[in-house]
mmJSON file of the N, C-alpha and C atoms, coordinates in Angstrom:
{"data_MODEL":{"atom_site":{
"group_PDB":["ATOM","ATOM","ATOM","ATOM","ATOM","ATOM","ATOM","ATOM","ATOM","ATOM","ATOM","ATOM","ATOM","ATOM","ATOM","ATOM","ATOM","ATOM","ATOM","ATOM","ATOM","ATOM","ATOM","ATOM","ATOM","ATOM","ATOM","ATOM","ATOM","ATOM","ATOM","ATOM","ATOM","ATOM","ATOM","ATOM","ATOM","ATOM","ATOM","ATOM","ATOM","ATOM","ATOM","ATOM","ATOM","ATOM","ATOM","ATOM","ATOM","ATOM","ATOM","ATOM","ATOM","ATOM","ATOM","ATOM","ATOM","ATOM","ATOM","ATOM","ATOM","ATOM","ATOM","ATOM","ATOM","ATOM","ATOM","ATOM","ATOM","ATOM","ATOM","ATOM","ATOM","ATOM","ATOM","ATOM","ATOM","ATOM","ATOM","ATOM","ATOM","ATOM","ATOM","ATOM","ATOM","ATOM","ATOM","ATOM","ATOM","ATOM","ATOM","ATOM","ATOM","ATOM","ATOM","ATOM","ATOM","ATOM","ATOM","ATOM","ATOM","ATOM","ATOM","ATOM","ATOM","ATOM","ATOM","ATOM","ATOM","ATOM","ATOM","ATOM","ATOM","ATOM","ATOM","ATOM","ATOM","ATOM","ATOM","ATOM","ATOM","ATOM","ATOM","ATOM","ATOM","ATOM","ATOM","ATOM","ATOM","ATOM","ATOM","ATOM","ATOM","ATOM","ATOM","ATOM","ATOM","ATOM","ATOM","ATOM","ATOM","ATOM","ATOM","ATOM","ATOM","ATOM","ATOM","ATOM","ATOM","ATOM","ATOM","ATOM","ATOM","ATOM","ATOM","ATOM","ATOM","ATOM","ATOM","ATOM","ATOM","ATOM","ATOM","ATOM","ATOM","ATOM","ATOM","ATOM","ATOM","ATOM","ATOM","ATOM","ATOM","ATOM","ATOM","ATOM","ATOM","ATOM","ATOM","ATOM","ATOM","ATOM","ATOM","ATOM","ATOM","ATOM","ATOM","ATOM","ATOM","ATOM","ATOM","ATOM","ATOM","ATOM","ATOM","ATOM","ATOM","ATOM","ATOM","ATOM","ATOM","ATOM","ATOM","ATOM","ATOM","ATOM","ATOM","ATOM","ATOM","ATOM","ATOM","ATOM","ATOM","ATOM","ATOM","ATOM","ATOM","ATOM","ATOM","ATOM","ATOM","ATOM","ATOM","ATOM","ATOM"],
"id":[1,2,3,4,5,6,7,8,9,10,11,12,13,14,15,16,17,18,19,20,21,22,23,24,25,26,27,28,29,30,31,32,33,34,35,36,37,38,39,40,41,42,43,44,45,46,47,48,49,50,51,52,53,54,55,56,57,58,59,60,61,62,63,64,65,66,67,68,69,70,71,72,73,74,75,76,77,78,79,80,81,82,83,84,85,86,87,88,89,90,91,92,93,94,95,96,97,98,99,100,101,102,103,104,105,106,107,108,109,110,111,112,113,114,115,116,117,118,119,120,121,122,123,124,125,126,127,128,129,130,131,132,133,134,135,136,137,138,139,140,141,142,143,144,145,146,147,148,149,150,151,152,153,154,155,156,157,158,159,160,161,162,163,164,165,166,167,168,169,170,171,172,173,174,175,176,177,178,179,180,181,182,183,184,185,186,187,188,189,190,191,192,193,194,195,196,197,198,199,200,201,202,203,204,205,206,207,208,209,210,211,212,213,214,215,216,217,218,219,220,221,222,223,224,225],
"type_symbol":["N","C","C","N","C","C","N","C","C","N","C","C","N","C","C","N","C","C","N","C","C","N","C","C","N","C","C","N","C","C","N","C","C","N","C","C","N","C","C","N","C","C","N","C","C","N","C","C","N","C","C","N","C","C","N","C","C","N","C","C","N","C","C","N","C","C","N","C","C","N","C","C","N","C","C","N","C","C","N","C","C","N","C","C","N","C","C","N","C","C","N","C","C","N","C","C","N","C","C","N","C","C","N","C","C","N","C","C","N","C","C","N","C","C","N","C","C","N","C","C","N","C","C","N","C","C","N","C","C","N","C","C","N","C","C","N","C","C","N","C","C","N","C","C","N","C","C","N","C","C","N","C","C","N","C","C","N","C","C","N","C","C","N","C","C","N","C","C","N","C","C","N","C","C","N","C","C","N","C","C","N","C","C","N","C","C","N","C","C","N","C","C","N","C","C","N","C","C","N","C","C","N","C","C","N","C","C","N","C","C","N","C","C","N","C","C","N","C","C","N","C","C","N","C","C"],
"label_atom_id":["N","CA","C","N","CA","C","N","CA","C","N","CA","C","N","CA","C","N","CA","C","N","CA","C","N","CA","C","N","CA","C","N","CA","C","N","CA","C","N","CA","C","N","CA","C","N","CA","C","N","CA","C","N","CA","C","N","CA","C","N","CA","C","N","CA","C","N","CA","C","N","CA","C","N","CA","C","N","CA","C","N","CA","C","N","CA","C","N","CA","C","N","CA","C","N","CA","C","N","CA","C","N","CA","C","N","CA","C","N","CA","C","N","CA","C","N","CA","C","N","CA","C","N","CA","C","N","CA","C","N","CA","C","N","CA","C","N","CA","C","N","CA","C","N","CA","C","N","CA","C","N","CA","C","N","CA","C","N","CA","C","N","CA","C","N","CA","C","N","CA","C","N","CA","C","N","CA","C","N","CA","C","N","CA","C","N","CA","C","N","CA","C","N","CA","C","N","CA","C","N","CA","C","N","CA","C","N","CA","C","N","CA","C","N","CA","C","N","CA","C","N","CA","C","N","CA","C","N","CA","C","N","CA","C","N","CA","C","N","CA","C","N","CA","C","N","CA","C","N","CA","C","N","CA","C","N","CA","C","N","CA","C"],
"label_alt_id":[null,null,null,null,null,null,null,null,null,null,null,null,null,null,null,null,null,null,null,null,null,null,null,null,null,null,null,null,null,null,null,null,null,null,null,null,null,null,null,null,null,null,null,null,null,null,null,null,null,null,null,null,null,null,null,null,null,null,null,null,null,null,null,null,null,null,null,null,null,null,null,null,null,null,null,null,null,null,null,null,null,null,null,null,null,null,null,null,null,null,null,null,null,null,null,null,null,null,null,null,null,null,null,null,null,null,null,null,null,null,null,null,null,null,null,null,null,null,null,null,null,null,null,null,null,null,null,null,null,null,null,null,null,null,null,null,null,null,null,null,null,null,null,null,null,null,null,null,null,null,null,null,null,null,null,null,null,null,null,null,null,null,null,null,null,null,null,null,null,null,null,null,null,null,null,null,null,null,null,null,null,null,null,null,null,null,null,null,null,null,null,null,null,null,null,null,null,null,null,null,null,null,null,null,null,null,null,null,null,null,null,null,null,null,null,null,null,null,null,null,null,null,null,null,null],
"label_comp_id":["UNK","UNK","UNK","UNK","UNK","UNK","UNK","UNK","UNK","UNK","UNK","UNK","UNK","UNK","UNK","UNK","UNK","UNK","UNK","UNK","UNK","UNK","UNK","UNK","UNK","UNK","UNK","UNK","UNK","UNK","UNK","UNK","UNK","UNK","UNK","UNK","UNK","UNK","UNK","UNK","UNK","UNK","UNK","UNK","UNK","UNK","UNK","UNK","UNK","UNK","UNK","UNK","UNK","UNK","UNK","UNK","UNK","UNK","UNK","UNK","UNK","UNK","UNK","UNK","UNK","UNK","UNK","UNK","UNK","UNK","UNK","UNK","UNK","UNK","UNK","UNK","UNK","UNK","UNK","UNK","UNK","UNK","UNK","UNK","UNK","UNK","UNK","UNK","UNK","UNK","UNK","UNK","UNK","UNK","UNK","UNK","UNK","UNK","UNK","UNK","UNK","UNK","UNK","UNK","UNK","UNK","UNK","UNK","UNK","UNK","UNK","UNK","UNK","UNK","UNK","UNK","UNK","UNK","UNK","UNK","UNK","UNK","UNK","UNK","UNK","UNK","UNK","UNK","UNK","UNK","UNK","UNK","UNK","UNK","UNK","UNK","UNK","UNK","UNK","UNK","UNK","UNK","UNK","UNK","UNK","UNK","UNK","UNK","UNK","UNK","UNK","UNK","UNK","UNK","UNK","UNK","UNK","UNK","UNK","UNK","UNK","UNK","UNK","UNK","UNK","UNK","UNK","UNK","UNK","UNK","UNK","UNK","UNK","UNK","UNK","UNK","UNK","UNK","UNK","UNK","UNK","UNK","UNK","UNK","UNK","UNK","UNK","UNK","UNK","UNK","UNK","UNK","UNK","UNK","UNK","UNK","UNK","UNK","UNK","UNK","UNK","UNK","UNK","UNK","UNK","UNK","UNK","UNK","UNK","UNK","UNK","UNK","UNK","UNK","UNK","UNK","UNK","UNK","UNK","UNK","UNK","UNK","UNK","UNK","UNK"],
"label_asym_id":["A","A","A","A","A","A","A","A","A","A","A","A","A","A","A","A","A","A","A","A","A","A","A","A","A","A","A","A","A","A","A","A","A","A","A","A","A","A","A","A","A","A","A","A","A","A","A","A","A","A","A","A","A","A","A","A","A","A","A","A","A","A","A","A","A","A","A","A","A","A","A","A","A","A","A","A","A","A","A","A","A","A","A","A","A","A","A","A","A","A","A","A","A","A","A","A","A","A","A","A","A","A","A","A","A","A","A","A","A","A","A","A","A","A","A","A","A","A","A","A","A","A","A","A","A","A","A","A","A","A","A","A","A","A","A","A","A","A","A","A","A","A","A","A","A","A","A","A","A","A","A","A","A","A","A","A","A","A","A","A","A","A","A","A","A","A","A","A","A","A","A","A","A","A","A","A","A","A","A","A","A","A","A","A","A","A","A","A","A","A","A","A","A","A","A","A","A","A","A","A","A","A","A","A","A","A","A","A","A","A","A","A","A","A","A","A","A","A","A","A","A","A","A","A","A"],
"label_entity_id":["1","1","1","1","1","1","1","1","1","1","1","1","1","1","1","1","1","1","1","1","1","1","1","1","1","1","1","1","1","1","1","1","1","1","1","1","1","1","1","1","1","1","1","1","1","1","1","1","1","1","1","1","1","1","1","1","1","1","1","1","1","1","1","1","1","1","1","1","1","1","1","1","1","1","1","1","1","1","1","1","1","1","1","1","1","1","1","1","1","1","1","1","1","1","1","1","1","1","1","1","1","1","1","1","1","1","1","1","1","1","1","1","1","1","1","1","1","1","1","1","1","1","1","1","1","1","1","1","1","1","1","1","1","1","1","1","1","1","1","1","1","1","1","1","1","1","1","1","1","1","1","1","1","1","1","1","1","1","1","1","1","1","1","1","1","1","1","1","1","1","1","1","1","1","1","1","1","1","1","1","1","1","1","1","1","1","1","1","1","1","1","1","1","1","1","1","1","1","1","1","1","1","1","1","1","1","1","1","1","1","1","1","1","1","1","1","1","1","1","1","1","1","1","1","1"],
"label_seq_id":[1,1,1,2,2,2,3,3,3,4,4,4,5,5,5,6,6,6,7,7,7,8,8,8,9,9,9,10,10,10,11,11,11,12,12,12,13,13,13,14,14,14,15,15,15,16,16,16,17,17,17,18,18,18,19,19,19,20,20,20,21,21,21,22,22,22,23,23,23,24,24,24,25,25,25,26,26,26,27,27,27,28,28,28,29,29,29,30,30,30,31,31,31,32,32,32,33,33,33,34,34,34,35,35,35,36,36,36,37,37,37,38,38,38,39,39,39,40,40,40,41,41,41,42,42,42,43,43,43,44,44,44,45,45,45,46,46,46,47,47,47,48,48,48,49,49,49,50,50,50,51,51,51,52,52,52,53,53,53,54,54,54,55,55,55,56,56,56,57,57,57,58,58,58,59,59,59,60,60,60,61,61,61,62,62,62,63,63,63,64,64,64,65,65,65,66,66,66,67,67,67,68,68,68,69,69,69,70,70,70,71,71,71,72,72,72,73,73,73,74,74,74,75,75,75],
"pdbx_PDB_ins_code":[null,null,null,null,null,null,null,null,null,null,null,null,null,null,null,null,null,null,null,null,null,null,null,null,null,null,null,null,null,null,null,null,null,null,null,null,null,null,null,null,null,null,null,null,null,null,null,null,null,null,null,null,null,null,null,null,null,null,null,null,null,null,null,null,null,null,null,null,null,null,null,null,null,null,null,null,null,null,null,null,null,null,null,null,null,null,null,null,null,null,null,null,null,null,null,null,null,null,null,null,null,null,null,null,null,null,null,null,null,null,null,null,null,null,null,null,null,null,null,null,null,null,null,null,null,null,null,null,null,null,null,null,null,null,null,null,null,null,null,null,null,null,null,null,null,null,null,null,null,null,null,null,null,null,null,null,null,null,null,null,null,null,null,null,null,null,null,null,null,null,null,null,null,null,null,null,null,null,null,null,null,null,null,null,null,null,null,null,null,null,null,null,null,null,null,null,null,null,null,null,null,null,null,null,null,null,null,null,null,null,null,null,null,null,null,null,null,null,null,null,null,null,null,null,null],
"Cartn_x":[37.866,38.637,39.069,39.033,39.382,40.893,41.33,42.762,43.156,44.249,44.751,45.875,45.838,46.844,47.694,48.96,49.834,49.494,50.082,49.854,50.299,51.435,51.948,51.003,50.556,49.649,48.313,47.793,46.517,46.631,47.743,47.948,47.955,48.615,48.618,47.204,46.435,45.08,44.177,44.329,43.463,44.135,45.295,46.03,46.432,46.883,47.402,48.793,49.481,50.794,50.642,51.633,51.645,51.697,52.411,52.497,51.114,50.315,48.96,48.131,48.219,47.484,47.958,49.259,49.785,49.22,49.156,48.638,47.144,46.378,44.931,44.563,45.443,45.183,45.211,45.975,46.048,44.792,44.219,43.067,41.736,41.762,40.519,39.855,40.541,39.947,40.063,40.882,41.112,40.242,40.571,39.8,39.981,39.002,39.058,40.214,40.917,42.051,41.999,42.805,42.937,44.304,44.37,45.654,45.827,46.762,47.013,48.406,48.438,49.723,50.227,51.404,51.927,51.728,51.089,50.945,49.605,49.639,48.434,48.091,46.83,46.373,45.038,44.797,43.557,42.91,41.572,40.876,40.39,40.309,39.829,38.404,37.581,36.194,36.127,36.921,36.907,37.461,38.464,38.992,37.94,37.198,36.13,35.021,34.676,33.669,34.159,35.424,35.973,35.981,36.393,36.398,34.998,34.009,32.628,32.155,32.634,32.252,32.881,33.866,34.518,33.898,32.893,32.225,31.552,31.606,31.041,30.304,29.382,28.682,28.964,29.637,29.931,31.22,31.834,33.068,32.803,31.735,31.436,30.588,30.893,30.166,28.666,28.274,26.851,26.072,26.75,26.083,26.254,27.052,27.328,26.085,25.734,24.553,25.017,25.294,25.787,24.771,23.492,22.457,22.52,22.677,22.784,24.064,25.15,26.419,26.286,25.608,25.405,24.537,23.539,22.657,23.448,24.359,25.207,26.086,26.6,27.479,26.715,25.442,24.622,24.187,24.179,23.709,24.732],
"Cartn_y":[-29.953,-28.758,-28.107,-26.802,-26.037,-25.985,-26.307,-26.252,-24.813,-24.363,-23.02,-23.071,-22.131,-22.075,-20.819,-20.942,-19.779,-18.953,-17.787,-16.931,-17.635,-18.304,-18.997,-20.124,-20.921,-22.034,-21.519,-20.473,-19.893,-19.322,-18.664,-18.1,-19.193,-20.293,-21.422,-21.951,-22.039,-22.575,-21.734,-20.408,-19.538,-19.063,-19.634,-19.311,-17.836,-17.31,-15.947,-16.009,-14.888,-14.85,-14.441,-14.805,-14.386,-12.863,-12.238,-10.778,-10.16,-10.764,-10.266,-10.333,-11.452,-11.562,-10.52,-10.306,-9.292,-7.907,-7.582,-6.274,-6.151,-7.217,-7.12,-7.047,-7.492,-7.312,-5.829,-5.053,-3.61,-2.89,-3.38,-2.707,-3.324,-4.558,-5.242,-5.918,-6.009,-6.581,-8.099,-8.684,-10.128,-10.91,-12.168,-13.034,-12.662,-13.063,-12.864,-13.693,-13.135,-13.847,-13.727,-14.536,-14.506,-13.955,-13.224,-12.75,-13.401,-14.33,-15.075,-14.689,-13.86,-13.293,-12.443,-12.718,-12.005,-12.754,-13.917,-14.763,-14.53,-14.469,-14.377,-15.78,-16.15,-17.471,-17.342,-18.251,-18.311,-19.669,-19.706,-20.996,-21.335,-22.613,-23.071,-22.569,-22.609,-22.154,-20.692,-19.827,-18.409,-18.193,-18.968,-18.864,-19.303,-20.357,-20.826,-19.782,-19.118,-18.054,-16.92,-16.527,-15.46,-15.858,-17.089,-17.563,-17.536,-17.977,-17.979,-16.556,-15.604,-14.209,-13.576,-14.23,-13.676,-14.201,-15.073,-15.599,-14.457,-14.502,-13.437,-14.033,-13.243,-13.634,-12.662,-11.547,-10.54,-9.809,-9.218,-8.48,-7.207,-6.493,-5.204,-5.397,-4.617,-4.736,-4.503,-3.52,-3.222,-4.372,-5.208,-6.322,-7.637,-7.623,-8.841,-9.256,-10.519,-11.053,-12.026,-11.511,-12.356,-13.396,-13.084,-14.067,-15.274,-15.014,-16.116,-16.902,-16.216,-16.907,-17.773,-17.272,-18.055,-19.271,-19.118,-20.245,-21.332,-20.918,-21.903,-22.649,-21.947,-22.565,-23.59,-23.302,-24.194,-25.435,-25.337,-26.47,-27.575],
"Cartn_z":[4.296,4.578,3.264,3.239,2.051,1.883,0.68,0.382,0.084,0.684,0.437,-0.592,-1.538,-2.595,-2.44,-2.775,-2.824,-4.063,-4.157,-5.327,-6.605,-6.561,-7.749,-8.171,-7.216,-7.52,-8.029,-7.39,-7.812,-9.22,-9.515,-10.849,-11.911,-11.622,-12.56,-12.756,-11.68,-11.744,-12.647,-12.594,-13.4,-14.695,-15.001,-16.239,-16.328,-15.21,-15.157,-14.543,-14.503,-13.864,-12.398,-11.604,-10.205,-10.126,-11.044,-11.097,-11.308,-12.178,-12.427,-11.147,-10.429,-9.166,-8.168,-8.086,-7.174,-7.501,-8.78,-9.192,-8.913,-9.142,-8.939,-7.46,-6.588,-5.155,-4.804,-5.533,-5.293,-5.793,-6.885,-7.498,-7.093,-6.59,-6.245,-7.428,-8.562,-9.769,-9.853,-9.017,-9.087,-8.129,-7.957,-7.075,-5.601,-4.807,-3.357,-2.805,-1.825,-1.233,0.282,0.94,2.391,2.738,3.822,4.331,5.7,5.793,7.025,7.502,8.537,8.935,7.786,7.297,6.137,4.836,4.895,3.71,3.012,1.695,0.877,0.405,0.559,0.127,-0.589,-1.505,-2.268,-2.041,-2.097,-2.043,-3.448,-3.739,-5.047,-5.282,-4.233,-4.37,-4.808,-4.19,-4.561,-5.969,-6.347,-7.709,-8.72,-8.401,-9.294,-9.427,-8.322,-8.365,-9.259,-9.104,-9.931,-11.407,-11.685,-13.073,-13.671,-12.917,-13.409,-13.702,-12.928,-13.14,-14.362,-14.948,-16.138,-17.434,-17.314,-18.515,-19.26,-20.569,-21.39,-22.578,-23.093,-24.309,-25.451,-25.149,-26.167,-25.8,-26.789,-26.581,-25.791,-26.122,-25.501,-24.253,-23.214,-21.949,-22.109,-22.916,-23.037,-23.67,-24.447,-25.111,-24.354,-23.316,-22.56,-21.783,-21.842,-21.155,-20.08,-18.884,-17.802,-17.371,-17.482,-17.119,-18.063,-19.343,-20.309,-20.088,-19.78,-19.508,-18.264,-17.233,-16.015,-16.283,-17.136,-17.477,-18.209,-19.067,-19.762,-18.783,-17.798,-16.813,-15.974,-15.705,-14.876,-15.651,-16.957,-17.784,-17.899],
"occupancy":[1.0,1.0,1.0,1.0,1.0,1.0,1.0,1.0,1.0,1.0,1.0,1.0,1.0,1.0,1.0,1.0,1.0,1.0,1.0,1.0,1.0,1.0,1.0,1.0,1.0,1.0,1.0,1.0,1.0,1.0,1.0,1.0,1.0,1.0,1.0,1.0,1.0,1.0,1.0,1.0,1.0,1.0,1.0,1.0,1.0,1.0,1.0,1.0,1.0,1.0,1.0,1.0,1.0,1.0,1.0,1.0,1.0,1.0,1.0,1.0,1.0,1.0,1.0,1.0,1.0,1.0,1.0,1.0,1.0,1.0,1.0,1.0,1.0,1.0,1.0,1.0,1.0,1.0,1.0,1.0,1.0,1.0,1.0,1.0,1.0,1.0,1.0,1.0,1.0,1.0,1.0,1.0,1.0,1.0,1.0,1.0,1.0,1.0,1.0,1.0,1.0,1.0,1.0,1.0,1.0,1.0,1.0,1.0,1.0,1.0,1.0,1.0,1.0,1.0,1.0,1.0,1.0,1.0,1.0,1.0,1.0,1.0,1.0,1.0,1.0,1.0,1.0,1.0,1.0,1.0,1.0,1.0,1.0,1.0,1.0,1.0,1.0,1.0,1.0,1.0,1.0,1.0,1.0,1.0,1.0,1.0,1.0,1.0,1.0,1.0,1.0,1.0,1.0,1.0,1.0,1.0,1.0,1.0,1.0,1.0,1.0,1.0,1.0,1.0,1.0,1.0,1.0,1.0,1.0,1.0,1.0,1.0,1.0,1.0,1.0,1.0,1.0,1.0,1.0,1.0,1.0,1.0,1.0,1.0,1.0,1.0,1.0,1.0,1.0,1.0,1.0,1.0,1.0,1.0,1.0,1.0,1.0,1.0,1.0,1.0,1.0,1.0,1.0,1.0,1.0,1.0,1.0,1.0,1.0,1.0,1.0,1.0,1.0,1.0,1.0,1.0,1.0,1.0,1.0,1.0,1.0,1.0,1.0,1.0,1.0],
"B_iso_or_equiv":[0.0,0.0,0.0,0.0,0.0,0.0,0.0,0.0,0.0,0.0,0.0,0.0,0.0,0.0,0.0,0.0,0.0,0.0,0.0,0.0,0.0,0.0,0.0,0.0,0.0,0.0,0.0,0.0,0.0,0.0,0.0,0.0,0.0,0.0,0.0,0.0,0.0,0.0,0.0,0.0,0.0,0.0,0.0,0.0,0.0,0.0,0.0,0.0,0.0,0.0,0.0,0.0,0.0,0.0,0.0,0.0,0.0,0.0,0.0,0.0,0.0,0.0,0.0,0.0,0.0,0.0,0.0,0.0,0.0,0.0,0.0,0.0,0.0,0.0,0.0,0.0,0.0,0.0,0.0,0.0,0.0,0.0,0.0,0.0,0.0,0.0,0.0,0.0,0.0,0.0,0.0,0.0,0.0,0.0,0.0,0.0,0.0,0.0,0.0,0.0,0.0,0.0,0.0,0.0,0.0,0.0,0.0,0.0,0.0,0.0,0.0,0.0,0.0,0.0,0.0,0.0,0.0,0.0,0.0,0.0,0.0,0.0,0.0,0.0,0.0,0.0,0.0,0.0,0.0,0.0,0.0,0.0,0.0,0.0,0.0,0.0,0.0,0.0,0.0,0.0,0.0,0.0,0.0,0.0,0.0,0.0,0.0,0.0,0.0,0.0,0.0,0.0,0.0,0.0,0.0,0.0,0.0,0.0,0.0,0.0,0.0,0.0,0.0,0.0,0.0,0.0,0.0,0.0,0.0,0.0,0.0,0.0,0.0,0.0,0.0,0.0,0.0,0.0,0.0,0.0,0.0,0.0,0.0,0.0,0.0,0.0,0.0,0.0,0.0,0.0,0.0,0.0,0.0,0.0,0.0,0.0,0.0,0.0,0.0,0.0,0.0,0.0,0.0,0.0,0.0,0.0,0.0,0.0,0.0,0.0,0.0,0.0,0.0,0.0,0.0,0.0,0.0,0.0,0.0,0.0,0.0,0.0,0.0,0.0,0.0],
"pdbx_formal_charge":[null,null,null,null,null,null,null,null,null,null,null,null,null,null,null,null,null,null,null,null,null,null,null,null,null,null,null,null,null,null,null,null,null,null,null,null,null,null,null,null,null,null,null,null,null,null,null,null,null,null,null,null,null,null,null,null,null,null,null,null,null,null,null,null,null,null,null,null,null,null,null,null,null,null,null,null,null,null,null,null,null,null,null,null,null,null,null,null,null,null,null,null,null,null,null,null,null,null,null,null,null,null,null,null,null,null,null,null,null,null,null,null,null,null,null,null,null,null,null,null,null,null,null,null,null,null,null,null,null,null,null,null,null,null,null,null,null,null,null,null,null,null,null,null,null,null,null,null,null,null,null,null,null,null,null,null,null,null,null,null,null,null,null,null,null,null,null,null,null,null,null,null,null,null,null,null,null,null,null,null,null,null,null,null,null,null,null,null,null,null,null,null,null,null,null,null,null,null,null,null,null,null,null,null,null,null,null,null,null,null,null,null,null,null,null,null,null,null,null,null,null,null,null,null,null],
"auth_seq_id":[1,1,1,2,2,2,3,3,3,4,4,4,5,5,5,6,6,6,7,7,7,8,8,8,9,9,9,10,10,10,11,11,11,12,12,12,13,13,13,14,14,14,15,15,15,16,16,16,17,17,17,18,18,18,19,19,19,20,20,20,21,21,21,22,22,22,23,23,23,24,24,24,25,25,25,26,26,26,27,27,27,28,28,28,29,29,29,30,30,30,31,31,31,32,32,32,33,33,33,34,34,34,35,35,35,36,36,36,37,37,37,38,38,38,39,39,39,40,40,40,41,41,41,42,42,42,43,43,43,44,44,44,45,45,45,46,46,46,47,47,47,48,48,48,49,49,49,50,50,50,51,51,51,52,52,52,53,53,53,54,54,54,55,55,55,56,56,56,57,57,57,58,58,58,59,59,59,60,60,60,61,61,61,62,62,62,63,63,63,64,64,64,65,65,65,66,66,66,67,67,67,68,68,68,69,69,69,70,70,70,71,71,71,72,72,72,73,73,73,74,74,74,75,75,75],
"auth_comp_id":["UNK","UNK","UNK","UNK","UNK","UNK","UNK","UNK","UNK","UNK","UNK","UNK","UNK","UNK","UNK","UNK","UNK","UNK","UNK","UNK","UNK","UNK","UNK","UNK","UNK","UNK","UNK","UNK","UNK","UNK","UNK","UNK","UNK","UNK","UNK","UNK","UNK","UNK","UNK","UNK","UNK","UNK","UNK","UNK","UNK","UNK","UNK","UNK","UNK","UNK","UNK","UNK","UNK","UNK","UNK","UNK","UNK","UNK","UNK","UNK","UNK","UNK","UNK","UNK","UNK","UNK","UNK","UNK","UNK","UNK","UNK","UNK","UNK","UNK","UNK","UNK","UNK","UNK","UNK","UNK","UNK","UNK","UNK","UNK","UNK","UNK","UNK","UNK","UNK","UNK","UNK","UNK","UNK","UNK","UNK","UNK","UNK","UNK","UNK","UNK","UNK","UNK","UNK","UNK","UNK","UNK","UNK","UNK","UNK","UNK","UNK","UNK","UNK","UNK","UNK","UNK","UNK","UNK","UNK","UNK","UNK","UNK","UNK","UNK","UNK","UNK","UNK","UNK","UNK","UNK","UNK","UNK","UNK","UNK","UNK","UNK","UNK","UNK","UNK","UNK","UNK","UNK","UNK","UNK","UNK","UNK","UNK","UNK","UNK","UNK","UNK","UNK","UNK","UNK","UNK","UNK","UNK","UNK","UNK","UNK","UNK","UNK","UNK","UNK","UNK","UNK","UNK","UNK","UNK","UNK","UNK","UNK","UNK","UNK","UNK","UNK","UNK","UNK","UNK","UNK","UNK","UNK","UNK","UNK","UNK","UNK","UNK","UNK","UNK","UNK","UNK","UNK","UNK","UNK","UNK","UNK","UNK","UNK","UNK","UNK","UNK","UNK","UNK","UNK","UNK","UNK","UNK","UNK","UNK","UNK","UNK","UNK","UNK","UNK","UNK","UNK","UNK","UNK","UNK","UNK","UNK","UNK","UNK","UNK","UNK"],
"auth_asym_id":["A","A","A","A","A","A","A","A","A","A","A","A","A","A","A","A","A","A","A","A","A","A","A","A","A","A","A","A","A","A","A","A","A","A","A","A","A","A","A","A","A","A","A","A","A","A","A","A","A","A","A","A","A","A","A","A","A","A","A","A","A","A","A","A","A","A","A","A","A","A","A","A","A","A","A","A","A","A","A","A","A","A","A","A","A","A","A","A","A","A","A","A","A","A","A","A","A","A","A","A","A","A","A","A","A","A","A","A","A","A","A","A","A","A","A","A","A","A","A","A","A","A","A","A","A","A","A","A","A","A","A","A","A","A","A","A","A","A","A","A","A","A","A","A","A","A","A","A","A","A","A","A","A","A","A","A","A","A","A","A","A","A","A","A","A","A","A","A","A","A","A","A","A","A","A","A","A","A","A","A","A","A","A","A","A","A","A","A","A","A","A","A","A","A","A","A","A","A","A","A","A","A","A","A","A","A","A","A","A","A","A","A","A","A","A","A","A","A","A","A","A","A","A","A","A"],
"auth_atom_id":["N","CA","C","N","CA","C","N","CA","C","N","CA","C","N","CA","C","N","CA","C","N","CA","C","N","CA","C","N","CA","C","N","CA","C","N","CA","C","N","CA","C","N","CA","C","N","CA","C","N","CA","C","N","CA","C","N","CA","C","N","CA","C","N","CA","C","N","CA","C","N","CA","C","N","CA","C","N","CA","C","N","CA","C","N","CA","C","N","CA","C","N","CA","C","N","CA","C","N","CA","C","N","CA","C","N","CA","C","N","CA","C","N","CA","C","N","CA","C","N","CA","C","N","CA","C","N","CA","C","N","CA","C","N","CA","C","N","CA","C","N","CA","C","N","CA","C","N","CA","C","N","CA","C","N","CA","C","N","CA","C","N","CA","C","N","CA","C","N","CA","C","N","CA","C","N","CA","C","N","CA","C","N","CA","C","N","CA","C","N","CA","C","N","CA","C","N","CA","C","N","CA","C","N","CA","C","N","CA","C","N","CA","C","N","CA","C","N","CA","C","N","CA","C","N","CA","C","N","CA","C","N","CA","C","N","CA","C","N","CA","C","N","CA","C","N","CA","C","N","CA","C","N","CA","C","N","CA","C","N","CA","C"],
"pdbx_PDB_model_num":[1,1,1,1,1,1,1,1,1,1,1,1,1,1,1,1,1,1,1,1,1,1,1,1,1,1,1,1,1,1,1,1,1,1,1,1,1,1,1,1,1,1,1,1,1,1,1,1,1,1,1,1,1,1,1,1,1,1,1,1,1,1,1,1,1,1,1,1,1,1,1,1,1,1,1,1,1,1,1,1,1,1,1,1,1,1,1,1,1,1,1,1,1,1,1,1,1,1,1,1,1,1,1,1,1,1,1,1,1,1,1,1,1,1,1,1,1,1,1,1,1,1,1,1,1,1,1,1,1,1,1,1,1,1,1,1,1,1,1,1,1,1,1,1,1,1,1,1,1,1,1,1,1,1,1,1,1,1,1,1,1,1,1,1,1,1,1,1,1,1,1,1,1,1,1,1,1,1,1,1,1,1,1,1,1,1,1,1,1,1,1,1,1,1,1,1,1,1,1,1,1,1,1,1,1,1,1,1,1,1,1,1,1,1,1,1,1,1,1,1,1,1,1,1,1]
}}}
């Protein structure tokens, strides 16, 4: 069974603040989350997917090689 994390726990897991997660829910820039009733929850799997998507090989977007970063992650 998938463990559900609160915003505070998820923020600690990805080394961000709870405030940052709250803001990214408004813009869609953060990790995928669940809305259960009025509660926001995150799964470890979705946080890991989001973290993997932030891997970079260069500072500038045009030079970033996501395929190479993904290959490093798989190795």
